[in-house]
Each structure stands twice: as structure tokens, then as C-alpha cells.
All heavy atoms as TSV, in Angstrom:
chain	resi	resn	atom	element	x	y	z
A	1	MET	N	N	68.260	88.644	8.668
A	1	MET	CA	C	68.976	89.899	8.914
A	1	MET	C	C	68.882	90.782	7.728
A	1	MET	O	O	69.260	90.322	6.608
A	1	MET	CB	C	70.359	89.580	9.225
A	1	MET	CG	C	71.266	90.726	9.630
A	1	MET	SD	S	72.898	90.166	10.100
A	1	MET	CE	C	73.323	91.536	11.066
A	2	ARG	N	N	68.353	91.940	7.834
A	2	ARG	CA	C	68.109	92.809	6.699
A	2	ARG	C	C	69.432	93.164	6.012
A	2	ARG	O	O	69.400	93.198	4.738
A	2	ARG	CB	C	67.400	94.071	7.231
A	2	ARG	CG	C	67.162	95.103	6.049
A	2	ARG	CD	C	66.375	96.281	6.662
A	2	ARG	NE	N	67.052	96.774	7.860
A	2	ARG	CZ	C	66.883	97.982	8.306
A	2	ARG	NH1	N	66.206	98.859	7.636
A	2	ARG	NH2	N	67.428	98.365	9.419
A	3	HIS	N	N	70.468	93.345	6.758
A	3	HIS	CA	C	71.781	93.738	6.072
A	3	HIS	C	C	72.404	92.599	5.338
A	3	HIS	O	O	73.199	92.863	4.464
A	3	HIS	CB	C	72.734	94.292	7.164
A	3	HIS	CG	C	72.222	95.502	7.818
A	3	HIS	ND1	N	72.078	96.761	7.226
A	3	HIS	CD2	C	71.718	95.650	9.067
A	3	HIS	CE1	C	71.591	97.596	8.026
A	3	HIS	NE2	N	71.358	96.973	9.282
A	4	ALA	N	N	72.080	91.336	5.629
A	4	ALA	CA	C	72.592	90.228	4.934
A	4	ALA	C	C	72.283	90.334	3.470
A	4	ALA	O	O	73.117	89.948	2.570
A	4	ALA	CB	C	72.134	88.921	5.569
A	5	VAL	N	N	71.058	90.783	3.150
A	5	VAL	CA	C	70.710	90.952	1.706
A	5	VAL	C	C	71.524	92.016	1.037
A	5	VAL	O	O	72.047	91.804	-0.081
A	5	VAL	CB	C	69.175	91.244	1.642
A	5	VAL	CG1	C	68.765	91.537	0.180
A	5	VAL	CG2	C	68.371	90.122	2.207
A	6	ALA	N	N	71.715	93.091	1.725
A	6	ALA	CA	C	72.513	94.220	1.196
A	6	ALA	C	C	73.949	93.875	1.036
A	6	ALA	O	O	74.612	94.310	0.089
A	6	ALA	CB	C	72.308	95.423	2.029
A	7	PHE	N	N	74.619	93.183	1.918
A	7	PHE	CA	C	76.059	92.958	1.932
A	7	PHE	C	C	76.393	91.546	1.432
A	7	PHE	O	O	77.602	91.269	1.513
A	7	PHE	CB	C	76.596	93.229	3.325
A	7	PHE	CG	C	76.434	94.657	3.677
A	7	PHE	CD1	C	75.636	95.017	4.783
A	7	PHE	CD2	C	77.062	95.666	2.997
A	7	PHE	CE1	C	75.495	96.300	5.113
A	7	PHE	CE2	C	76.935	97.009	3.287
A	7	PHE	CZ	C	76.115	97.414	4.411
A	8	GLY	N	N	75.504	90.664	1.193
A	8	GLY	CA	C	75.857	89.335	0.738
A	8	GLY	C	C	75.993	88.328	1.811
A	8	GLY	O	O	75.780	88.666	2.956
A	9	SER	N	N	76.372	87.179	1.502
A	9	SER	CA	C	76.349	86.001	2.422
A	9	SER	C	C	77.472	86.166	3.475
A	9	SER	O	O	77.360	85.429	4.486
A	9	SER	CB	C	76.490	84.642	1.713
A	9	SER	OG	O	77.805	84.668	1.002
A	10	THR	N	N	78.499	86.925	3.340
A	10	THR	CA	C	79.537	86.972	4.248
A	10	THR	C	C	79.255	88.043	5.381
A	10	THR	O	O	80.036	88.236	6.275
A	10	THR	CB	C	80.854	87.314	3.653
A	10	THR	OG1	O	80.855	88.519	2.964
A	10	THR	CG2	C	81.383	86.231	2.698
A	11	SER	N	N	78.120	88.706	5.290
A	11	SER	CA	C	77.863	89.788	6.198
A	11	SER	C	C	77.722	89.295	7.637
A	11	SER	O	O	78.231	90.014	8.580
A	11	SER	CB	C	76.605	90.582	5.842
A	11	SER	OG	O	75.435	89.779	6.081
A	12	ASN	N	N	77.219	88.118	7.971
A	12	ASN	CA	C	77.098	87.609	9.275
A	12	ASN	C	C	78.503	87.474	9.891
A	12	ASN	O	O	78.761	87.777	11.053
A	12	ASN	CB	C	76.334	86.377	9.359
A	12	ASN	CG	C	74.784	86.594	9.193
A	12	ASN	OD1	O	74.320	87.675	9.350
A	12	ASN	ND2	N	74.212	85.554	8.746
A	13	ARG	N	N	79.476	86.979	9.073
A	13	ARG	CA	C	80.809	86.822	9.521
A	13	ARG	C	C	81.429	88.137	9.822
A	13	ARG	O	O	82.104	88.338	10.776
A	13	ARG	CB	C	81.650	86.027	8.497
A	13	ARG	CG	C	83.029	85.791	9.007
A	13	ARG	CD	C	83.767	84.879	8.003
A	13	ARG	NE	N	85.195	85.197	8.103
A	13	ARG	CZ	C	85.954	85.612	7.165
A	13	ARG	NH1	N	85.466	85.662	5.963
A	13	ARG	NH2	N	87.185	85.857	7.352
A	14	ARG	N	N	81.270	89.109	8.979
A	14	ARG	CA	C	81.828	90.455	9.169
A	14	ARG	C	C	81.271	91.083	10.451
A	14	ARG	O	O	82.057	91.669	11.209
A	14	ARG	CB	C	81.429	91.388	8.016
A	14	ARG	CG	C	82.211	91.082	6.780
A	14	ARG	CD	C	81.878	92.016	5.633
A	14	ARG	NE	N	82.456	91.550	4.370
A	14	ARG	CZ	C	81.956	91.694	3.282
A	14	ARG	NH1	N	80.809	92.390	3.103
A	14	ARG	NH2	N	82.493	91.212	2.141
A	15	VAL	N	N	79.954	90.948	10.724
A	15	VAL	CA	C	79.374	91.497	11.906
A	15	VAL	C	C	79.981	90.786	13.154
A	15	VAL	O	O	80.399	91.412	14.122
A	15	VAL	CB	C	77.848	91.391	11.891
A	15	VAL	CG1	C	77.251	91.695	13.244
A	15	VAL	CG2	C	77.265	92.317	10.851
A	16	SER	N	N	80.105	89.474	13.097
A	16	SER	CA	C	80.671	88.750	14.156
A	16	SER	C	C	82.104	89.147	14.430
A	16	SER	O	O	82.542	89.364	15.589
A	16	SER	CB	C	80.573	87.203	13.837
A	16	SER	OG	O	81.166	86.474	14.845
A	17	ASP	N	N	82.902	89.296	13.404
A	17	ASP	CA	C	84.238	89.648	13.513
A	17	ASP	C	C	84.339	91.096	14.110
A	17	ASP	O	O	85.172	91.355	14.999
A	17	ASP	CB	C	84.980	89.719	12.211
A	17	ASP	CG	C	85.228	88.357	11.651
A	17	ASP	OD1	O	85.172	87.408	12.353
A	17	ASP	OD2	O	85.518	88.201	10.429
A	18	ALA	N	N	83.495	91.931	13.725
A	18	ALA	CA	C	83.513	93.353	14.308
A	18	ALA	C	C	83.188	93.354	15.757
A	18	ALA	O	O	83.859	94.076	16.572
A	18	ALA	CB	C	82.453	94.239	13.547
A	19	PHE	N	N	82.322	92.520	16.188
A	19	PHE	CA	C	81.919	92.560	17.613
A	19	PHE	C	C	83.074	91.877	18.483
A	19	PHE	O	O	83.223	92.224	19.643
A	19	PHE	CB	C	80.646	91.705	17.910
A	19	PHE	CG	C	79.406	92.618	17.704
A	19	PHE	CD1	C	78.577	92.302	16.628
A	19	PHE	CD2	C	79.167	93.650	18.459
A	19	PHE	CE1	C	77.464	93.023	16.377
A	19	PHE	CE2	C	78.050	94.481	18.142
A	19	PHE	CZ	C	77.202	94.174	17.222
A	20	ARG	N	N	83.877	91.053	17.858
A	20	ARG	CA	C	85.058	90.508	18.586
A	20	ARG	C	C	86.089	91.536	18.851
A	20	ARG	O	O	86.865	91.421	19.836
A	20	ARG	CB	C	85.648	89.393	17.813
A	20	ARG	CG	C	85.027	88.066	18.201
A	20	ARG	CD	C	85.789	86.864	17.531
A	20	ARG	NE	N	84.794	86.038	16.903
A	20	ARG	CZ	C	84.745	85.823	15.616
A	20	ARG	NH1	N	85.714	86.210	14.743
A	20	ARG	NH2	N	83.821	85.152	15.073
A	21	ILE	N	N	86.228	92.613	18.049
A	21	ILE	CA	C	87.257	93.537	18.213
A	21	ILE	C	C	86.835	94.808	18.890
A	21	ILE	O	O	87.589	95.679	19.174
A	21	ILE	CB	C	87.943	93.944	16.872
A	21	ILE	CG1	C	86.958	94.563	15.913
A	21	ILE	CG2	C	88.619	92.708	16.245
A	21	ILE	CD1	C	87.522	95.148	14.723
A	22	ILE	N	N	85.571	94.948	19.148
A	22	ILE	CA	C	85.028	96.176	19.821
A	22	ILE	C	C	85.547	96.155	21.270
A	22	ILE	O	O	85.562	95.164	21.998
A	22	ILE	CB	C	83.449	96.174	19.886
A	22	ILE	CG1	C	82.964	96.388	18.498
A	22	ILE	CG2	C	82.965	97.236	20.830
A	22	ILE	CD1	C	81.441	96.234	18.396
A	23	ARG	N	N	86.012	97.346	21.652
A	23	ARG	CA	C	86.486	97.478	23.047
A	23	ARG	C	C	85.859	98.687	23.737
A	23	ARG	O	O	85.356	99.612	23.003
A	23	ARG	CB	C	88.020	97.778	23.042
A	23	ARG	CG	C	88.782	96.530	22.579
A	23	ARG	CD	C	90.173	96.644	23.058
A	23	ARG	NE	N	91.054	96.724	21.877
A	23	ARG	CZ	C	92.332	97.013	22.029
A	23	ARG	NH1	N	92.830	97.401	23.161
A	23	ARG	NH2	N	93.140	97.045	20.971
A	24	ASP	N	N	85.729	98.702	24.990
A	24	ASP	CA	C	85.282	99.806	25.716
A	24	ASP	C	C	86.258	100.931	25.668
A	24	ASP	O	O	87.398	100.878	26.092
A	24	ASP	CB	C	84.986	99.457	27.191
A	24	ASP	CG	C	84.391	100.543	28.009
A	24	ASP	OD1	O	84.434	101.704	27.591
A	24	ASP	OD2	O	83.882	100.287	29.140
A	25	ALA	N	N	85.844	102.127	25.065
A	25	ALA	CA	C	86.739	103.222	24.777
A	25	ALA	C	C	86.520	104.345	25.820
A	25	ALA	O	O	86.975	105.456	25.552
A	25	ALA	CB	C	86.638	103.645	23.390
A	26	SER	N	N	85.799	104.123	26.830
A	26	SER	CA	C	85.475	105.075	27.853
A	26	SER	C	C	86.715	105.893	28.297
A	26	SER	O	O	86.727	107.077	28.337
A	26	SER	CB	C	84.803	104.550	29.143
A	26	SER	OG	O	83.612	103.971	28.742
A	27	ARG	N	N	87.694	105.213	28.757
A	27	ARG	CA	C	88.999	105.840	29.229
A	27	ARG	C	C	89.602	106.683	28.126
A	27	ARG	O	O	90.060	107.809	28.298
A	27	ARG	CB	C	89.964	104.790	29.769
A	27	ARG	CG	C	91.189	105.378	30.351
A	27	ARG	CD	C	92.158	104.350	30.972
A	27	ARG	NE	N	93.162	104.903	31.742
A	27	ARG	CZ	C	93.032	105.381	32.936
A	27	ARG	NH1	N	91.918	105.271	33.593
A	27	ARG	NH2	N	94.082	106.021	33.593
A	28	ALA	N	N	89.690	106.070	26.904
A	28	ALA	CA	C	90.362	106.828	25.786
A	28	ALA	C	C	89.556	108.114	25.439
A	28	ALA	O	O	90.127	109.207	25.214
A	28	ALA	CB	C	90.415	105.863	24.602
A	29	LEU	N	N	88.185	108.037	25.458
A	29	LEU	CA	C	87.402	109.229	25.235
A	29	LEU	C	C	87.654	110.260	26.319
A	29	LEU	O	O	87.804	111.453	26.098
A	29	LEU	CB	C	85.919	108.872	25.226
A	29	LEU	CG	C	85.398	108.154	23.962
A	29	LEU	CD1	C	83.999	107.696	24.175
A	29	LEU	CD2	C	85.575	109.190	22.792
A	30	ALA	N	N	87.638	109.802	27.564
A	30	ALA	CA	C	87.849	110.710	28.727
A	30	ALA	C	C	89.233	111.416	28.637
A	30	ALA	O	O	89.324	112.616	28.889
A	30	ALA	CB	C	87.716	110.044	30.063
A	31	LYS	N	N	90.195	110.740	28.225
A	31	LYS	CA	C	91.636	111.215	28.135
A	31	LYS	C	C	91.833	111.841	26.741
A	31	LYS	O	O	92.975	112.409	26.578
A	31	LYS	CB	C	92.675	110.190	28.521
A	31	LYS	CG	C	92.504	109.690	29.887
A	31	LYS	CD	C	93.432	108.598	30.239
A	31	LYS	CE	C	94.735	109.139	30.594
A	31	LYS	NZ	N	94.945	110.036	31.684
A	32	MET	N	N	90.980	111.702	25.826
A	32	MET	CA	C	91.084	112.154	24.501
A	32	MET	C	C	92.464	111.534	23.923
A	32	MET	O	O	93.382	112.225	23.468
A	32	MET	CB	C	91.150	113.670	24.340
A	32	MET	CG	C	89.882	114.367	24.852
A	32	MET	SD	S	88.375	113.826	23.950
A	32	MET	CE	C	88.687	114.562	22.416
A	33	SER	N	N	92.561	110.264	24.067
A	33	SER	CA	C	93.759	109.525	23.751
A	33	SER	C	C	93.547	108.377	22.803
A	33	SER	O	O	92.545	107.731	22.795
A	33	SER	CB	C	94.372	108.932	25.031
A	33	SER	OG	O	95.365	108.050	24.816
A	34	PHE	N	N	94.535	108.098	22.004
A	34	PHE	CA	C	94.492	106.940	21.121
A	34	PHE	C	C	95.488	105.878	21.456
A	34	PHE	O	O	95.713	104.942	20.658
A	34	PHE	CB	C	94.753	107.309	19.595
A	34	PHE	CG	C	93.576	108.194	19.112
A	34	PHE	CD1	C	93.726	109.475	19.003
A	34	PHE	CD2	C	92.441	107.553	18.630
A	34	PHE	CE1	C	92.697	110.304	18.398
A	34	PHE	CE2	C	91.375	108.297	18.168
A	34	PHE	CZ	C	91.496	109.666	18.083
A	35	THR	N	N	96.092	105.922	22.602
A	35	THR	CA	C	97.127	104.994	22.974
A	35	THR	C	C	96.507	103.644	23.405
A	35	THR	O	O	95.341	103.602	23.900
A	35	THR	CB	C	97.983	105.485	24.191
A	35	THR	OG1	O	97.167	105.580	25.410
A	35	THR	CG2	C	98.672	106.875	23.842
A	36	GLU	N	N	97.249	102.634	23.166
A	36	GLU	CA	C	96.740	101.226	23.450
A	36	GLU	C	C	96.390	101.124	24.977
A	36	GLU	O	O	95.424	100.491	25.337
A	36	GLU	CB	C	97.807	100.254	23.080
A	36	GLU	CG	C	97.452	98.773	23.140
A	36	GLU	CD	C	96.406	98.346	22.076
A	36	GLU	OE1	O	96.361	98.978	21.010
A	36	GLU	OE2	O	95.606	97.400	22.335
A	37	GLU	N	N	97.229	101.735	25.800
A	37	GLU	CA	C	96.993	101.523	27.256
A	37	GLU	C	C	95.745	102.253	27.694
A	37	GLU	O	O	95.054	101.834	28.731
A	37	GLU	CB	C	98.155	102.059	28.066
A	37	GLU	CG	C	98.350	103.580	27.925
A	37	GLU	CD	C	99.656	104.126	28.466
A	37	GLU	OE1	O	100.605	103.286	28.565
A	37	GLU	OE2	O	99.705	105.287	28.856
A	38	ASP	N	N	95.185	103.258	26.968
A	38	ASP	CA	C	93.981	103.916	27.352
A	38	ASP	C	C	92.727	103.224	26.775
A	38	ASP	O	O	91.581	103.601	27.049
A	38	ASP	CB	C	94.016	105.388	26.946
A	38	ASP	CG	C	94.950	106.152	27.787
A	38	ASP	OD1	O	95.101	105.830	28.972
A	38	ASP	OD2	O	95.496	107.106	27.344
A	39	LEU	N	N	92.937	102.117	26.024
A	39	LEU	CA	C	91.798	101.295	25.505
A	39	LEU	C	C	91.550	100.110	26.410
A	39	LEU	O	O	91.214	99.098	26.068
A	39	LEU	CB	C	92.134	100.830	24.081
A	39	LEU	CG	C	92.002	102.013	23.038
A	39	LEU	CD1	C	92.488	101.429	21.745
A	39	LEU	CD2	C	90.625	102.488	22.899
A	40	SER	N	N	91.802	100.347	27.702
A	40	SER	CA	C	91.705	99.251	28.689
A	40	SER	C	C	90.273	99.055	29.247
A	40	SER	O	O	90.054	97.966	29.752
A	40	SER	CB	C	92.575	99.665	29.881
A	40	SER	OG	O	92.126	100.818	30.584
A	41	GLY	N	N	89.360	99.972	29.080
A	41	GLY	CA	C	88.047	99.832	29.481
A	41	GLY	C	C	87.852	100.239	31.025
A	41	GLY	O	O	86.714	100.268	31.457
A	42	THR	N	N	88.841	100.547	31.646
A	42	THR	CA	C	88.748	100.973	33.061
A	42	THR	C	C	88.708	102.502	33.171
A	42	THR	O	O	89.337	103.168	32.363
A	42	THR	CB	C	89.859	100.438	33.975
A	42	THR	OG1	O	89.563	100.872	35.287
A	42	THR	CG2	C	91.196	100.924	33.507
A	43	THR	N	N	87.944	102.981	34.040
A	43	THR	CA	C	87.804	104.467	34.402
A	43	THR	C	C	88.500	104.841	35.688
A	43	THR	O	O	88.460	106.000	36.123
A	43	THR	CB	C	86.420	104.979	34.302
A	43	THR	OG1	O	85.581	104.234	35.236
A	43	THR	CG2	C	85.812	104.804	32.889
A	44	GLU	N	N	89.129	103.837	36.272
A	44	GLU	CA	C	89.839	104.127	37.610
A	44	GLU	C	C	90.964	105.026	37.339
A	44	GLU	O	O	91.662	104.936	36.336
A	44	GLU	CB	C	90.373	102.833	38.157
A	44	GLU	CG	C	89.295	101.825	38.652
A	44	GLU	CD	C	89.924	100.631	39.251
A	44	GLU	OE1	O	90.952	100.603	39.779
A	44	GLU	OE2	O	89.185	99.609	39.188
A	45	GLY	N	N	91.185	106.015	38.266
A	45	GLY	CA	C	92.262	106.928	38.197
A	45	GLY	C	C	91.979	108.181	37.321
A	45	GLY	O	O	92.877	108.925	37.116
A	46	LEU	N	N	90.797	108.294	36.742
A	46	LEU	CA	C	90.573	109.521	35.912
A	46	LEU	C	C	90.398	110.710	36.795
A	46	LEU	O	O	89.843	110.591	37.982
A	46	LEU	CB	C	89.241	109.305	35.110
A	46	LEU	CG	C	89.326	108.247	33.987
A	46	LEU	CD1	C	87.890	108.191	33.321
A	46	LEU	CD2	C	90.335	108.604	32.910
A	47	THR	N	N	90.908	111.876	36.360
A	47	THR	CA	C	90.629	113.023	37.131
A	47	THR	C	C	89.253	113.564	37.038
A	47	THR	O	O	88.389	112.998	36.216
A	47	THR	CB	C	91.604	114.137	36.540
A	47	THR	OG1	O	91.109	114.532	35.228
A	47	THR	CG2	C	93.057	113.736	36.530
A	48	ALA	N	N	88.818	114.495	37.845
A	48	ALA	CA	C	87.573	115.087	37.848
A	48	ALA	C	C	87.212	115.625	36.403
A	48	ALA	O	O	86.131	115.524	35.923
A	48	ALA	CB	C	87.351	116.169	38.913
A	49	GLY	N	N	88.243	116.282	35.808
A	49	GLY	CA	C	88.080	116.936	34.563
A	49	GLY	C	C	87.839	115.847	33.433
A	49	GLY	O	O	87.054	116.023	32.554
A	50	GLU	N	N	88.614	114.780	33.508
A	50	GLU	CA	C	88.405	113.666	32.596
A	50	GLU	C	C	86.973	112.951	32.738
A	50	GLU	O	O	86.414	112.574	31.779
A	50	GLU	CB	C	89.552	112.664	32.793
A	50	GLU	CG	C	90.890	113.138	32.305
A	50	GLU	CD	C	92.025	112.338	32.808
A	50	GLU	OE1	O	92.001	111.491	33.755
A	50	GLU	OE2	O	93.110	112.467	32.108
A	51	LYS	N	N	86.579	112.904	33.964
A	51	LYS	CA	C	85.288	112.287	34.196
A	51	LYS	C	C	84.171	113.160	33.573
A	51	LYS	O	O	83.168	112.711	33.042
A	51	LYS	CB	C	85.026	112.076	35.719
A	51	LYS	CG	C	85.789	110.881	36.296
A	51	LYS	CD	C	85.624	110.773	37.718
A	51	LYS	CE	C	86.516	109.682	38.243
A	51	LYS	NZ	N	86.368	109.487	39.771
A	52	GLN	N	N	84.424	114.543	33.745
A	52	GLN	CA	C	83.423	115.453	33.039
A	52	GLN	C	C	83.388	115.311	31.603
A	52	GLN	O	O	82.396	115.355	30.900
A	52	GLN	CB	C	83.770	116.918	33.507
A	52	GLN	CG	C	82.808	117.896	32.937
A	52	GLN	CD	C	81.340	117.608	33.461
A	52	GLN	OE1	O	81.087	117.479	34.592
A	52	GLN	NE2	N	80.407	117.605	32.461
A	53	ILE	N	N	84.538	115.144	31.013
A	53	ILE	CA	C	84.681	115.005	29.555
A	53	ILE	C	C	83.914	113.736	29.162
A	53	ILE	O	O	83.210	113.681	28.158
A	53	ILE	CB	C	86.134	114.911	29.110
A	53	ILE	CG1	C	86.798	116.297	29.274
A	53	ILE	CG2	C	86.375	114.426	27.673
A	53	ILE	CD1	C	88.271	116.221	29.033
A	54	LEU	N	N	84.049	112.650	29.926
A	54	LEU	CA	C	83.371	111.438	29.644
A	54	LEU	C	C	81.871	111.574	29.763
A	54	LEU	O	O	81.186	111.102	28.919
A	54	LEU	CB	C	83.837	110.277	30.603
A	54	LEU	CG	C	83.373	108.932	30.296
A	54	LEU	CD1	C	83.686	108.451	28.892
A	54	LEU	CD2	C	83.893	107.954	31.264
A	55	ASP	N	N	81.484	112.298	30.715
A	55	ASP	CA	C	80.062	112.621	30.934
A	55	ASP	C	C	79.485	113.387	29.679
A	55	ASP	O	O	78.395	113.202	29.191
A	55	ASP	CB	C	79.753	113.360	32.162
A	55	ASP	CG	C	79.864	112.575	33.427
A	55	ASP	OD1	O	79.817	111.256	33.313
A	55	ASP	OD2	O	79.934	113.127	34.534
A	56	ASP	N	N	80.321	114.388	29.161
A	56	ASP	CA	C	79.948	115.212	28.085
A	56	ASP	C	C	79.769	114.265	26.815
A	56	ASP	O	O	78.848	114.427	25.990
A	56	ASP	CB	C	80.951	116.291	27.790
A	56	ASP	CG	C	80.968	117.311	28.923
A	56	ASP	OD1	O	80.043	117.395	29.699
A	56	ASP	OD2	O	81.957	118.112	28.894
A	57	TRP	N	N	80.669	113.290	26.608
A	57	TRP	CA	C	80.630	112.395	25.466
A	57	TRP	C	C	79.348	111.564	25.585
A	57	TRP	O	O	78.750	111.348	24.596
A	57	TRP	CB	C	81.909	111.474	25.429
A	57	TRP	CG	C	82.919	112.040	24.730
A	57	TRP	CD1	C	84.175	112.455	25.254
A	57	TRP	CD2	C	83.116	112.288	23.314
A	57	TRP	NE1	N	85.030	112.912	24.285
A	57	TRP	CE2	C	84.385	112.833	22.960
A	57	TRP	CE3	C	82.254	112.134	22.233
A	57	TRP	CZ2	C	84.820	113.134	21.770
A	57	TRP	CZ3	C	82.678	112.424	20.979
A	57	TRP	CH2	C	83.921	112.943	20.745
A	58	GLU	N	N	79.051	111.102	26.773
A	58	GLU	CA	C	77.889	110.248	26.996
A	58	GLU	C	C	76.608	110.985	26.622
A	58	GLU	O	O	75.770	110.505	25.859
A	58	GLU	CB	C	77.743	109.780	28.407
A	58	GLU	CG	C	76.538	108.927	28.615
A	58	GLU	CD	C	76.335	108.470	30.087
A	58	GLU	OE1	O	77.047	108.912	30.977
A	58	GLU	OE2	O	75.476	107.593	30.280
A	59	MET	N	N	76.521	112.291	27.012
A	59	MET	CA	C	75.321	113.070	26.705
A	59	MET	C	C	75.245	113.307	25.198
A	59	MET	O	O	74.176	113.244	24.634
A	59	MET	CB	C	75.373	114.428	27.437
A	59	MET	CG	C	75.077	114.264	28.966
A	59	MET	SD	S	73.538	113.455	29.257
A	59	MET	CE	C	72.314	114.432	28.468
A	60	LYS	N	N	76.378	113.511	24.549
A	60	LYS	CA	C	76.403	113.691	23.014
A	60	LYS	C	C	75.890	112.511	22.387
A	60	LYS	O	O	75.087	112.538	21.490
A	60	LYS	CB	C	77.811	114.069	22.669
A	60	LYS	CG	C	77.921	114.268	21.147
A	60	LYS	CD	C	79.310	114.592	20.662
A	60	LYS	CE	C	79.582	116.021	21.141
A	60	LYS	NZ	N	80.770	116.603	20.492
A	61	PHE	N	N	76.367	111.297	22.751
A	61	PHE	CA	C	75.913	110.010	22.195
A	61	PHE	C	C	74.420	109.726	22.420
A	61	PHE	O	O	73.691	109.246	21.614
A	61	PHE	CB	C	76.833	108.874	22.652
A	61	PHE	CG	C	78.208	108.912	22.041
A	61	PHE	CD1	C	79.242	108.684	22.917
A	61	PHE	CD2	C	78.453	109.193	20.742
A	61	PHE	CE1	C	80.537	108.739	22.436
A	61	PHE	CE2	C	79.726	109.254	20.219
A	61	PHE	CZ	C	80.783	109.026	21.059
A	62	VAL	N	N	74.051	109.919	23.764
A	62	VAL	CA	C	72.716	109.677	24.205
A	62	VAL	C	C	71.598	110.530	23.422
A	62	VAL	O	O	70.554	110.016	23.044
A	62	VAL	CB	C	72.537	109.828	25.754
A	62	VAL	CG1	C	71.069	109.775	26.154
A	62	VAL	CG2	C	73.231	108.642	26.430
A	63	THR	N	N	71.934	111.755	23.245
A	63	THR	CA	C	71.025	112.627	22.543
A	63	THR	C	C	71.038	112.453	21.021
A	63	THR	O	O	70.084	112.803	20.366
A	63	THR	CB	C	71.303	114.124	22.877
A	63	THR	OG1	O	72.645	114.392	22.453
A	63	THR	CG2	C	71.140	114.422	24.299
A	64	LYS	N	N	72.075	111.855	20.499
A	64	LYS	CA	C	72.186	111.803	19.012
A	64	LYS	C	C	71.776	110.332	18.496
A	64	LYS	O	O	71.308	110.263	17.434
A	64	LYS	CB	C	73.620	112.111	18.608
A	64	LYS	CG	C	73.704	112.231	17.079
A	64	LYS	CD	C	75.108	112.845	16.701
A	64	LYS	CE	C	75.159	112.975	15.239
A	64	LYS	NZ	N	76.350	113.674	14.794
A	65	TYR	N	N	72.100	109.233	19.322
A	65	TYR	CA	C	71.925	107.934	18.819
A	65	TYR	C	C	71.056	107.104	19.773
A	65	TYR	O	O	71.140	107.362	20.917
A	65	TYR	CB	C	73.311	107.237	18.720
A	65	TYR	CG	C	74.295	108.002	17.831
A	65	TYR	CD1	C	75.279	108.686	18.361
A	65	TYR	CD2	C	74.147	107.862	16.437
A	65	TYR	CE1	C	76.226	109.339	17.541
A	65	TYR	CE2	C	75.049	108.564	15.639
A	65	TYR	CZ	C	76.062	109.280	16.207
A	65	TYR	OH	O	76.991	109.921	15.336
A	66	ALA	N	N	70.284	106.230	19.143
A	66	ALA	CA	C	69.465	105.253	19.960
A	66	ALA	C	C	70.327	104.176	20.445
A	66	ALA	O	O	71.270	103.672	19.745
A	66	ALA	CB	C	68.302	104.702	19.155
A	67	GLN	N	N	70.107	103.698	21.645
A	67	GLN	CA	C	71.015	102.564	22.159
A	67	GLN	C	C	70.381	101.340	21.562
A	67	GLN	O	O	69.210	101.051	21.617
A	67	GLN	CB	C	70.865	102.478	23.728
A	67	GLN	CG	C	71.680	101.342	24.203
A	67	GLN	CD	C	71.745	101.276	25.753
A	67	GLN	OE1	O	71.406	102.221	26.444
A	67	GLN	NE2	N	72.068	100.173	26.297
A	68	VAL	N	N	71.301	100.450	20.971
A	68	VAL	CA	C	70.828	99.225	20.369
A	68	VAL	C	C	71.483	98.037	21.012
A	68	VAL	O	O	71.164	96.896	20.583
A	68	VAL	CB	C	71.136	99.250	18.817
A	68	VAL	CG1	C	70.335	100.305	18.118
A	68	VAL	CG2	C	72.576	99.337	18.616
A	69	GLY	N	N	72.285	98.244	21.943
A	69	GLY	CA	C	73.024	97.115	22.633
A	69	GLY	C	C	73.901	97.606	23.620
A	69	GLY	O	O	73.960	98.790	23.949
A	70	GLN	N	N	74.703	96.706	24.309
A	70	GLN	CA	C	75.656	97.064	25.246
A	70	GLN	C	C	76.786	96.081	25.251
A	70	GLN	O	O	76.589	94.929	24.953
A	70	GLN	CB	C	75.137	97.369	26.697
A	70	GLN	CG	C	74.511	96.080	27.293
A	70	GLN	CD	C	73.789	96.417	28.517
A	70	GLN	OE1	O	72.786	95.844	28.799
A	70	GLN	NE2	N	74.235	97.353	29.374
A	71	ILE	N	N	77.886	96.545	25.644
A	71	ILE	CA	C	79.066	95.659	25.773
A	71	ILE	C	C	79.112	95.077	27.125
A	71	ILE	O	O	79.012	95.790	28.168
A	71	ILE	CB	C	80.390	96.463	25.482
A	71	ILE	CG1	C	80.389	96.973	24.081
A	71	ILE	CG2	C	81.627	95.539	25.674
A	71	ILE	CD1	C	81.592	97.988	23.788
A	72	VAL	N	N	79.192	93.780	27.230
A	72	VAL	CA	C	79.262	93.065	28.502
A	72	VAL	C	C	80.576	92.233	28.501
A	72	VAL	O	O	81.099	91.741	27.535
A	72	VAL	CB	C	78.033	92.191	28.730
A	72	VAL	CG1	C	76.764	93.000	28.807
A	72	VAL	CG2	C	77.883	91.110	27.609
A	73	PRO	N	N	81.131	92.059	29.750
A	73	PRO	CA	C	82.316	91.227	29.881
A	73	PRO	C	C	82.033	89.827	29.384
A	73	PRO	O	O	80.956	89.233	29.554
A	73	PRO	CB	C	82.599	91.267	31.359
A	73	PRO	CG	C	81.847	92.374	31.869
A	73	PRO	CD	C	80.624	92.551	30.971
A	74	ALA	N	N	83.086	89.272	28.761
A	74	ALA	CA	C	83.009	87.885	28.276
A	74	ALA	C	C	82.952	86.892	29.533
A	74	ALA	O	O	83.556	87.163	30.525
A	74	ALA	CB	C	84.199	87.583	27.427
A	75	LYS	N	N	82.283	85.850	29.311
A	75	LYS	CA	C	82.079	84.793	30.386
A	75	LYS	C	C	83.418	84.009	30.434
A	75	LYS	O	O	83.941	83.698	29.339
A	75	LYS	CB	C	80.924	83.884	30.215
A	75	LYS	CG	C	79.666	84.627	30.361
A	75	LYS	CD	C	78.490	83.612	30.135
A	75	LYS	CE	C	77.169	84.323	30.237
A	75	LYS	NZ	N	76.063	83.540	29.985
A	76	GLU	N	N	83.967	83.716	31.520
A	76	GLU	CA	C	85.205	82.945	31.601
A	76	GLU	C	C	84.928	81.477	31.770
A	76	GLU	O	O	83.936	81.056	32.254
A	76	GLU	CB	C	86.046	83.478	32.712
A	76	GLU	CG	C	86.558	84.860	32.392
A	76	GLU	CD	C	87.552	85.358	33.453
A	76	GLU	OE1	O	88.213	84.526	34.061
A	76	GLU	OE2	O	87.701	86.553	33.470
């Protein structure tokens, strides 16, 4: 891992810890909210306007950044 050299031997642990706390923020982006309840990952119940905001965010991210992965539900 290229970053392991730059950040030292604990970098793999840091990356692993970061991935454990990543959450789907789609609802929070659509509602422009920082509340815990909006970090649920569901987009059910969003208004048409909130869905448009979410689409606008997606276009901003897609045009600016390369996709390097995706969040998938944990296996139970």
C-alpha cells in the first residue's frame, strides 16, 4: 500500500477504522442536515425537491471525483 510508507505502520489500522465509521450520507445531503437521524442511509420519504438536491450533489461528485469504491451493506 503506497500510503503505508507515507503514514507509517499504523496506516492500515487507520484506514480500516475509517471504513468502519463511514455511513451513507445521502439523506443528510438531500436534507442539508447534520442530525443523527438523517444519517440513516435511507432516502425513503424525501420530497421531490430533496431528491433534486441529492441528484445535484451526485452530479457534483461524479464530475469532480473518480469513483474508487462503493459502500455495501454488511453481511449478517
